C-alpha positions in Angstrom: 23.3 -11.0 33.6 20.6 -8.8 34.6 18.3 -10.5 37.4 14.7 -10.4 38.0 11.1 -11.9 36.9 11.0 -15.0 34.8 7.7 -13.3 33.2 7.9 -11.7 29.6 5.3 -9.2 28.5 4.0 -7.8 25.0 4.0 -3.8 26.3 2.9 -2.5 22.5 1.7 -4.3 19.4 1.4 -2.8 16.0 0.9 -3.4 12.3 0.9 -1.9 8.8 -2.6 -2.5 6.8 -1.9 -6.2 4.9 -1.8 -5.8 1.0 0.3 -5.7 -2.1 3.0 -3.2 -2.5 4.6 -3.8 -5.4 6.6 -0.6 -5.1 7.8 -1.4 -1.7 10.5 -3.3 -0.2 9.9 -5.6 3.0 12.2 -3.3 4.8 10.0 -0.2 4.2 7.2 -1.8 5.7 9.0 -3.2 8.5 10.1 0.3 9.4 6.5 1.6 9.2 5.4 -1.1 11.8 8.5 -0.3 13.9 8.2 3.5 14.2 4.3 3.0 15.0 5.1 0.7 18.2 7.5 3.1 19.4 5.1 5.7 18.7 2.4 3.8 20.6 4.6 2.9 23.5 6.3 6.2 24.0 9.4 4.1 24.8 12.5 5.8 23.6 14.5 3.9 20.9 17.4 4.5 22.6 16.2 2.0 25.5 15.7 -1.2 22.9 18.4 -3.8 23.8 18.2 -6.2 21.3 15.7 -6.9 17.9 14.7 -10.1 16.8 13.2 -10.3 13.2 11.4 -12.6 11.3 11.5 -12.8 7.4 11.2 -15.4 4.9 10.3 -14.8 1.4 10.6 -11.1 0.8 14.4 -11.4 -0.2 13.6 -13.4 -3.4 11.2 -11.0 -4.3 12.8 -7.3 -3.3 16.3 -8.7 -3.5 17.3 -8.0 0.2 18.4 -11.1 0.8 20.4 -10.6 4.1 20.6 -8.4 7.0 16.7 -7.0 6.5 15.9 -5.9 9.8 19.1 -3.7 10.0 17.9 -2.0 6.8 14.5 -1.6 8.4 15.8 0.0 11.6 17.6 2.8 9.7 16.0 6.1 10.7 14.3 4.8 13.7 16.5 5.7 16.3 17.4 1.9 17.3 21.1 1.4 16.3 24.4 -0.5 18.1 22.4 -3.3 19.3 22.1 -7.0 18.8 20.0 -7.6 15.7 18.8 -11.2 14.7 17.1 -12.1 11.4 15.3 -15.4 11.5 13.9 -17.7 8.7 11.7 -20.0 9.8 9.1 -19.7 6.6 5.6 -18.6 7.6 6.5 -19.4 11.5 9.3 -17.0 11.3 7.7 -13.9 13.1 6.3 -16.0 15.9 10.0 -17.9 16.2 11.2 -14.4 16.6 9.0 -13.5 19.4 10.1 -17.1 21.1 13.5 -16.0 21.3 13.2 -12.8 22.3 11.0 -14.3 25.2 13.7 -16.7 26.3 16.0 -13.7 26.2 13.5 -11.6 28.7 12.7 -14.8 30.8 16.5 -15.3 31.4 17.4 -11.8 32.5 19.6 -11.3 29.5 17.6 -8.3 28.4 14.4 -6.1 29.8 13.1 -4.4 26.7 13.3 -5.5 23.0 11.5 -5.4 19.7 10.1 -8.4 18.0 9.1 -7.9 14.3 7.5 -10.1 11.6 8.0 -8.7 7.8 7.5 -10.4 4.2 6.5 -10.1 0.7 4.5 -12.5 -1.0 2.9 -10.6 -3.8 4.7 -10.2 -7.0 3.8 -9.1 -10.3 5.5 -12.0 -11.8 3.3 -14.9 -10.2 6.1 -17.4 -11.2 8.4 -15.4 -8.8 6.1 -15.7 -5.4 5.7 -19.5 -6.4 9.7 -19.9 -6.6 9.7 -18.3 -3.3 7.2 -20.7 -1.5 9.0 -23.6 -3.3 11.9 -22.7 -1.2 9.7 -23.5 1.9 10.2 -27.3 0.9 12.9 -29.7 0.6 14.0 -28.6 -3.0 15.9 -31.6 -3.7 13.1 -34.2 -2.9 10.6 -32.2 -4.4 12.7 -31.3 -7.5 9.8 -32.0 -9.8 7.7 -28.9 -8.2 10.2 -26.7 -9.4 11.0 -28.0 -12.8 6.9 -27.3 -13.2 7.1 -23.7 -12.3 9.8 -23.4 -15.0 7.6 -24.4 -17.6 5.8 -22.3 -20.2 1.9 -21.8 -19.5 -0.2 -20.5 -16.0 1.4 -21.1 -12.8 -0.7 -22.6 -10.1 -0.5 -22.5 -6.4 2.6 -24.6 -4.8 1.0 -25.5 -1.7 -2.7 -25.7 -2.7 -2.3 -27.9 -5.4 0.8 -30.2 -3.7 -0.4 -30.3 0.1 -3.9 -28.7 1.0 -6.0 -30.1 -1.7 -5.3 -33.6 -0.7 -5.9 -32.7 3.1 -9.4 -31.0 2.0 -10.2 -34.3 0.0 -9.2 -36.4 3.1 -11.2 -34.3 5.4 -14.4 -34.6 3.5 -14.0 -38.4 3.4 -13.2 -38.7 7.2 -16.1 -36.2 8.1 -18.7 -36.2 6.3 -18.2 -32.5 5.4 -19.0 -30.9 2.1 -17.1 -28.2 -0.1 -19.8 -25.8 1.2 -18.3 -26.3 4.6 -15.1 -24.7 3.6 -17.3 -22.0 1.8 -18.8 -21.2 5.2 -15.0 -20.4 6.7 -14.3 -18.3 4.1 -17.5 -16.3 4.5 -17.0 -16.2 8.4 -13.7 -15.2 8.2 -14.3 -12.3 5.6 -17.3 -11.1 7.8 -14.9 -10.9 10.6 -12.0 -8.9 8.4 -15.1 -6.4 7.3 -14.8 -5.4 10.7 -10.6 -4.9 10.5 -9.0 -1.9 9.1 -5.9 -3.8 8.6 -7.5 -6.7 6.5 -6.4 -6.9 2.9 -9.8 -7.9 1.7 -12.8 -6.5 3.7 -15.7 -7.1 1.4 -18.5 -9.5 2.5 -19.1 -12.8 0.5 -21.5 -15.1 0.3 -21.4 -19.0 -0.1 -22.6 -18.9 -3.3 -19.6 -16.8 -4.5 -17.1 -18.7 -2.8 -18.2 -21.9 -4.4 -18.5 -19.6 -8.3 -15.0 -18.7 -7.9 -12.4 -20.4 -9.7 -11.2 -23.9 -8.9 -7.4 -24.0 -7.6 -7.3 -27.9 -7.3 -10.5 -29.7 -6.0 -12.1 -29.2 -3.8 -10.6 -26.0 -2.9 -11.6 -22.8 -4.9 -10.0 -19.5 -5.1 -11.9 -17.8 -2.2 -11.0 -20.8 0.1 -7.4 -20.0 -0.5 -5.0 -17.6 1.4 -3.8 -14.7 -1.0 -0.6 -13.6 -2.0 -0.1 -10.5 0.7 2.5 -8.0 1.9 2.9 -7.0 5.5 4.6 -6.1 8.7 3.7 -6.3 12.4 6.3 -5.3 15.3 6.0 -5.9 19.2 7.6 -4.0 22.1 8.7 -6.8 24.6 9.5 -5.9 28.1 10.7 -8.3 31.4 8.9 -8.3 34.8 11.6 -6.6 36.0 10.7 -3.4 34.4 6.9 -3.7 33.6 5.7 -1.6 36.2 8.2 1.5 35.5 6.7 1.5 31.7 3.0 1.9 32.1 0.5 0.8 29.5 -1.6 -2.6 29.4 1.0 -4.9 29.0 -0.1 -8.6 28.2 1.8 -11.6 29.8 3.4 -14.1 27.3 2.1 -17.2 29.1 3.7 -19.5 26.6 5.7 -19.6 23.4 6.4 -22.8 21.8 8.2 -23.8 18.4 8.6 -27.1 17.4 9.8 -28.9 14.3 7.7 -31.5 12.6 9.1 -35.3 12.0 9.9 -36.3 8.4 7.8 -39.3 8.5 4.6 -39.2 10.7 3.8 -42.1 12.9 0.7 -43.1 14.5 1.6 -40.4 17.2 0.0 -37.1 18.0 0.5 -34.5 14.9 3.0 -31.5 15.7 0.5 -29.0 16.3 -1.2 -30.9 19.1 2.2 -31.9 20.9 2.9 -27.8 20.6 -0.1 -27.1 22.1 0.2 -29.6 24.7 3.2 -28.1 25.8 2.1 -25.0 25.6 -0.8 -25.7 28.0 1.8 -27.1 30.5 3.9 -23.8 30.3 0.6 -21.4 30.8 -0.8 -23.6 33.4 -4.1 -23.9 31.6 -6.5 -26.2 29.9 -8.0 -25.9 26.5 -11.1 -25.0 27.9 -9.5 -21.6 29.2 -9.3 -20.1 25.8 -11.3 -17.1 24.8 -10.5 -17.0 21.3 -7.7 -18.5 18.5 -5.8 -17.0 15.7 -5.0 -20.2 13.5 -3.0 -20.6 10.5 -5.7 -20.7 7.9 -3.8 -20.9 4.4 -6.9 -22.7 3.3 -10.1 -23.1 4.8 -9.7 -26.8 5.7 -6.4 -25.7 7.5 -8.6 -23.9 9.9 -11.0 -26.9 11.0 -7.9 -29.1 11.3 -5.9 -26.6 13.3 -9.1 -25.8 15.5 -9.1 -29.5 16.4 -5.4 -30.4 16.9 -5.1 -27.2 18.9 -8.4 -28.2 21.3 -7.0 -31.8 21.3 -10.3 -32.8 20.0 -11.2 -35.6 17.3 -11.8 -35.3 14.0 -14.8 -33.2 12.9 -15.4 -31.5 16.1 -14.6 -28.2 14.5 -16.8 -28.9 11.7 -19.8 -28.9 14.5 -18.6 -25.5 15.9 -18.5 -24.0 12.7 -22.2 -25.1 11.7 -23.4 -23.9 15.1 -21.9 -20.7 15.1 -19.3 -21.4 18.1 -16.1 -20.5 16.0 -17.9 -17.0 14.6 -17.8 -13.5 16.5 -20.3 -13.9 19.3 -19.6 -17.8 19.7 -18.3 -19.2 22.4 -14.8 -19.3 20.9 -14.2 -17.1 18.0 -11.6 -18.3 15.7 -9.6 -15.9 13.6 -11.5 -12.8 14.5 -9.1 -10.8 12.4 -10.1 -12.5 9.2 -7.5 -14.8 9.2 -4.9 -15.8 6.5 -7.9 -15.9 4.3 -9.0 -12.7 4.5 -6.5 -10.6 6.6 -3.9 -11.8 4.2 -0.9 -14.1 4.3 2.5 -12.4 4.0 4.7 -15.1 5.1 7.0 -14.3 8.0 4.4 -11.4 9.1 1.9 -13.6 9.4 2.6 -14.9 12.8 3.7 -11.5 14.1 0.2 -10.2 12.8 -1.9 -12.9 14.7 -0.2 -12.1 17.9 -1.0 -8.5 17.6 -4.7 -9.5 17.1 -4.7 -11.2 20.2 -2.6 -8.5 22.1 -5.5 -6.0 20.8 -8.2 -8.2 21.8 -6.9 -8.8 25.4 -6.4 -4.8 25.6 -10.1 -4.6 24.3 -8.9 -2.4 21.6 -10.0 -4.6 18.8 -12.9 -2.2 17.9 -15.8 -3.8 15.5 -14.7 -7.4 16.4 -13.7 -7.3 19.8 -14.4 -10.7 21.9 -16.1 -10.2 25.0 -14.1 -10.0 28.1 -11.3 -11.9 26.5 -8.6 -13.0 29.0 -6.6 -15.7 27.1 -5.7 -16.3 23.5 -4.1 -18.5 21.4 -2.2 -17.6 17.9 -0.5 -20.7 15.9 1.6 -20.3 12.8 3.2 -23.0 10.9 6.0 -22.8 8.1 7.1 -24.8 5.2 6.6 -28.6 4.8 9.7 -31.2 5.0 8.3 -34.7 5.0 4.9 -35.6 6.3 4.6 -32.4 8.9 5.1 -28.9 8.8 8.9 -27.7 9.0 8.1 -25.3 11.9 4.9 -24.9 14.1 4.6 -22.0 16.7 2.0 -21.7 19.3 1.8 -18.5 21.5 -0.6 -18.2 24.6 -1.2 -14.8 25.7 -2.8 -13.4 28.9 -4.5 -10.4 30.2 -3.1 -9.2 33.4 
C-alpha cells in the first residue's frame, strides 16, 4: 500500500451539455466527458490507476445493462486498471466519488477517475418510468408497476407518488403558496440561462410556471425536473502527488453517503444526519458555506433540502427564497447551475454534475454565474426511495485550496 497524505483533491472536472440524446448511449456520453477531463488536466491516460463509475437507469433504456464504464473507456487510453460500476440510483455519481475518495485517503491510489453517466430520456415515456420505478421497492410498490402497464397516458412515478404529497405538506406546515414553488423554478431557470451546459436556458416567469400543465397537485410541470441524458467526469488525486500535477485542485473536505431508514422515527431526516457528519469531517459549520447544489427533483425538494442541510427549522428556506438569499448575488446561492429543474436530471450523472459545478465555482471558472469569492461549497444528491426516506443520500463538501 502506498503512503502519503490522507487528503484527496479534485484536479480537473468536466461534463457534457445535458439534454436529450435518443441516438446516443450512456457510454458514448461518458466517453466524451472522460476525454474532456483528460484534455483539461493534461494528465496522460496511462497514469490513471482506477476508475469509479456511477450509472443507474441507462441500462434499462440503451440495453447496456452491465460494464458501462469499461465500454465508455474504450478509445480513451485508460485500460488494464480496476474499474468499478456503481448503481445507487440518483446518488450513484456522488457515491462513486465517495469510494474514490476513500481509496486516495487510504493510500491505495494516487490518481483516479470518477465518472457519473446516465440516461433518463426515452422516446417511449413508459420506458423512462419503468426505469425510475426500479429505484423503489418493486415488490412493496407493485401497484405502481401495474399502473405503468395499463393503456393510456403515463404520469410521473416520483412526482405523483412522493413529491406531490411532500409539497402539500410543506404548504400546510409553513404557510407557503404554490407560487413560492414557481419562484424556485424561476430562480433556477435564471441561473441556468447563464450555464451553457444546462438543458433548459430560456428564462421563465411565475405566470408561465403556474400556467404549465398540472403533474400532481400542487406541482406543475415546470416545478418538476425533466428527463435528461448526460455525463460528468472528475480526475482525483492524493495529497502525495498534488504538487507535482499543477492546476488548481479543490480539496474534498468531506464525502458522506448514508442510507435512509425504512420507517422514519422522530429523529432527524437522513439528509440532516449526513450533513452533520459531513460538517464534522470537514471541520466547518453550516454558516461557513458559500453555495449549495441540492437535489431539486421538484421545487419543494430544494426548499426542504436547504433547510435540512443548514439544520434549520421548516420554513427557513422559504424566507431565504422570498428575500433573495438563495439567488445568485444573495448570501447563500442555491443551485447556481440551474439545478435539476433546469440544468436537467440524468439520474446517476446528476450528483457528479453538481460536484463539477462546485469545482468550477471554487476555481473561479463559472463564467456568468460565478459566486463571489466562493471558498466552500456543498453538493447533495439523493437516490431512490425505500420506505420513508431516500434509499441513498450523498453529501460532498469541497474547499478551495
